C-alpha positions in Angstrom: -15.9 20.0 29.1 -15.6 16.8 27.2 -12.4 14.4 28.4 -11.4 13.9 24.7 -11.2 16.5 21.7 -13.4 16.4 18.5 -10.4 16.1 16.5 -10.1 12.5 18.0 -13.1 11.5 15.7 -12.8 13.4 12.9 -11.6 11.6 9.8 -9.0 13.4 7.4 -6.5 12.0 4.7 -3.2 13.4 4.1 -0.8 12.5 1.7 3.1 12.9 2.3 6.1 13.1 0.3 9.2 11.6 2.4 12.8 12.5 1.1 16.3 11.1 2.3 17.5 7.9 2.7 14.0 6.4 2.8 14.5 3.3 0.3 16.1 0.0 1.3 15.9 0.7 5.1 12.4 -1.1 5.6 11.1 2.4 5.7 7.4 1.6 4.0 7.4 -1.6 6.4 8.0 0.2 9.4 5.2 3.0 8.3 2.7 -0.1 7.8 3.3 -1.3 11.4 3.1 2.4 12.9 -0.1 3.2 10.8 -1.9 -0.3 11.9 -0.9 0.2 15.6 -2.7 3.9 15.1 -5.5 2.7 13.0 -4.7 4.4 10.2 -5.7 3.2 6.3 -3.7 4.0 3.5 -0.2 3.3 1.6 3.3 3.6 1.3 5.3 3.1 -1.7 8.5 3.7 -3.5 8.9 6.6 -5.9 11.3 6.4 -9.0 12.6 9.5 -7.7 14.1 8.0 -4.3 10.9 9.7 -2.2 8.3 7.3 -0.3 5.0 8.4 -0.8 2.4 8.0 2.3 -1.2 8.0 2.1 -2.5 8.4 6.0 -6.6 8.2 6.7 -8.2 7.9 10.0 -9.0 9.9 13.2 -7.2 12.9 13.1 -5.2 12.6 16.0 -3.6 9.1 14.5 -3.0 10.5 10.9 -1.1 13.7 12.7 0.8 11.1 15.2 1.6 9.1 12.2 2.7 12.3 10.1 5.0 13.2 12.7 6.4 9.7 13.3 7.3 9.6 9.4 10.0 12.5 10.2 11.9 9.7 12.6 11.1 6.6 10.5 13.3 3.0 11.2 16.6 3.0 12.8 18.5 3.3 9.4 16.4 5.8 7.5 17.6 9.6 7.2 14.8 11.5 6.5 15.7 15.0 5.3 12.2 16.2 4.4 8.8 15.5 4.7 5.7 17.2 2.8 2.2 16.6 3.7 -1.3 17.7 2.2 -4.8 17.1 3.2 -6.9 15.2 0.4 -10.5 14.4 0.1 -10.6 10.8 -0.9 -12.3 7.6 0.4 -10.2 6.0 2.8 -9.1 2.6 2.0 -9.7 -0.5 4.0 -6.1 -1.2 5.3 -2.9 -0.1 4.9 -0.8 -1.5 2.2 3.1 -1.4 0.6 3.9 -1.3 -2.6 
């Protein structure tokens, strides 16, 4: 048996929409920091309806961990919902906010 899972190396992308008090609380910047710490690329951007959209690409275990973290967010965030879907996209070179 291998000491690691094949999910550690399988590259995936997930797009998530985060609802609640997630704008004006440094949510995007915190997401970028968490993504970079996990080796995940993509983006976090504010949407006009008050949600934050996150694209996360990288090793499955790292992307899954980031998507779990989205429920927490930074200290002043109040996350009410996170909806994610798998997407087939070329992974971006880095993680950006916009």
